[in-house]
C-alpha positions in Angstrom: 9.3 11.3 9.2 9.3 12.9 12.5 12.1 15.6 12.2 12.0 15.8 16.3 13.2 12.1 17.1 16.6 11.6 18.5 19.2 9.2 16.9 18.3 6.8 19.8 14.6 7.0 19.1 15.3 6.5 15.1 17.2 3.6 15.8 14.9 2.2 18.5 13.3 -1.4 17.9 9.6 -0.7 17.3 6.9 -1.6 20.4 5.0 -3.8 17.8 6.6 -6.3 15.7 5.7 -6.1 12.2 4.0 -9.1 11.0 6.4 -11.3 9.0 4.3 -11.2 5.6 4.5 -7.3 5.9 8.1 -7.3 6.4 9.0 -9.7 4.1 6.6 -8.9 0.9 4.2 -6.0 2.1 6.8 -3.5 1.8 8.2 -4.2 -1.3 6.3 -1.6 -3.4 8.1 0.9 -0.8 11.3 -0.9 -1.3 11.0 -0.7 -5.1 10.0 3.2 -4.7 13.3 3.7 -2.6 15.4 1.5 -5.2 13.9 3.7 -8.1 14.9 7.0 -6.3 18.4 5.5 -5.4 19.5 4.0 -8.9 17.0 5.0 -11.9 18.3 8.4 -12.7 22.0 7.5 -12.5 21.2 4.4 -14.8 19.3 6.5 -17.5 22.5 8.9 -17.3 25.1 6.1 -17.7 22.9 4.7 -20.8 22.8 8.1 -22.3 26.8 8.8 -21.7 27.5 5.4 -23.3 25.0 6.0 -26.0 23.1 2.6 -25.6 21.0 2.0 -28.3 17.3 2.6 -27.5 16.6 -1.1 -28.1 19.2 -2.1 -25.6 18.4 0.0 -22.9 15.5 -1.6 -21.1 17.5 -5.0 -21.1 20.9 -2.8 -19.6 18.7 -1.3 -16.8 17.2 -4.3 -16.0 20.4 -6.1 -16.0 21.8 -3.3 -13.8 19.0 -3.4 -11.6 18.8 -7.1 -10.9 22.7 -7.1 -10.4 22.7 -4.2 -7.7 19.9 -5.6 -6.1 21.4 -9.0 -5.7 24.7 -7.0 -4.6 22.9 -5.2 -2.1 20.9 -8.3 -0.5 23.9 -10.2 -0.3 26.0 -7.4 1.1 23.4 -6.9 3.7 23.6 -10.3 5.2 26.4 -12.0 7.2 28.9 -14.0 4.9 27.4 -17.5 6.0 24.0 -16.2 5.7 24.6 -14.6 2.3 26.5 -18.0 1.1 23.1 -20.1 2.3 20.9 -17.4 0.4 22.8 -17.5 -2.8 22.4 -21.4 -3.0 18.6 -21.3 -2.1 18.2 -18.3 -4.7 20.0 -20.1 -7.4 17.7 -23.4 -6.7 14.5 -21.4 -7.0 15.6 -19.7 -9.9 16.4 -22.9 -11.5 13.1 -24.1 -10.6 11.3 -20.9 -12.1 13.2 -21.5 -15.1 12.6 -25.3 -15.7 8.8 -24.1 -14.8 8.9 -21.7 -17.7 10.7 -24.3 -19.9 8.3 -27.2 -19.5 5.0 -24.9 -18.7 4.6 -26.6 -15.4 4.7 -25.3 -11.7 7.1 -28.0 -10.1 6.5 -26.9 -6.8 2.6 -27.2 -7.3 3.1 -30.7 -8.6 5.3 -31.7 -5.8 2.7 -30.7 -3.2 -0.3 -32.3 -5.3 1.6 -35.7 -4.8 2.8 -35.3 -1.2 -0.5 -33.9 0.0 -2.3 -37.5 -0.8 -0.5 -38.7 2.1 -3.1 -38.9 4.9 -2.0 -38.4 8.8 -4.9 -41.0 9.7 -3.4 -43.6 7.5 -0.6 -43.9 9.9 -0.2 -45.1 13.7 2.0 -41.9 14.8 2.9 -38.6 13.8 6.5 -40.0 13.5 5.6 -42.4 10.8 3.3 -40.1 8.9 6.5 -37.6 8.9 8.9 -40.2 7.6 6.3 -41.2 5.1 6.0 -37.8 3.9 9.7 -37.3 3.6 10.5 -40.5 1.8 7.7 -39.8 -0.7 9.3 -36.1 -1.3 12.8 -37.3 -1.7 11.7 -40.0 -4.5 9.5 -37.5 -6.1 12.4 -35.2 -6.6 14.4 -38.0 -8.1 12.3 -39.7 -10.4 11.4 -38.8 -14.0 8.0 -37.1 -14.7 6.0 -36.7 -17.7 5.1 -33.3 -17.3 9.3 -32.7 -17.5 9.3 -34.7 -20.7 10.7 -37.7 -18.8 13.3 -35.8 -16.5 13.5 -35.7 -12.9 13.0 -32.5 -11.2 16.0 -32.5 -10.0 17.6 -33.0 -13.2 15.5 -30.3 -14.7 16.6 -27.7 -12.3 20.3 -28.7 -12.8 19.9 -28.7 -16.5 18.2 -25.4 -16.3 21.0 -23.8 -14.1 23.7 -25.3 -16.0 22.8 -23.1 -18.9 23.9 -20.1 -16.8 26.8 -21.7 -14.8 24.7 -21.6 -11.5 24.9 -25.3 -11.1 28.0 -25.6 -9.1 
């Protein structure tokens, strides 16, 4: 870090925009390093003070880290965005839990079905988009063999209900 920068320079917007992918995912290894420096030592000390058995330490530290990370993300957003993010996060977690339970990739399966709709089969972009939206809406609500007869929406809701996250 340049120690000669003024406060204004430190908080000034950069001249070049950071590419979206870099900002959202590319910085995660550095964020992980910063979070380790922020929390790990204290969490290990806490586990030692509480005399947490060795076999339970990893789970406890994981839980503390995940909870602290989710708190930090929610606190970094305005309330309305944090609320929206919480619903999106829960839904995506439900997708991943259902994927693991059924050994599938629900999002890929949806894409494989919807991508079969071809633009050239429709007279207008509007008709094409309507067909895509209708197919997608139906896809999420109809039982699928890959989900043991459950619809994707039901499989996700069931996954979330086990954790009290479907409300």
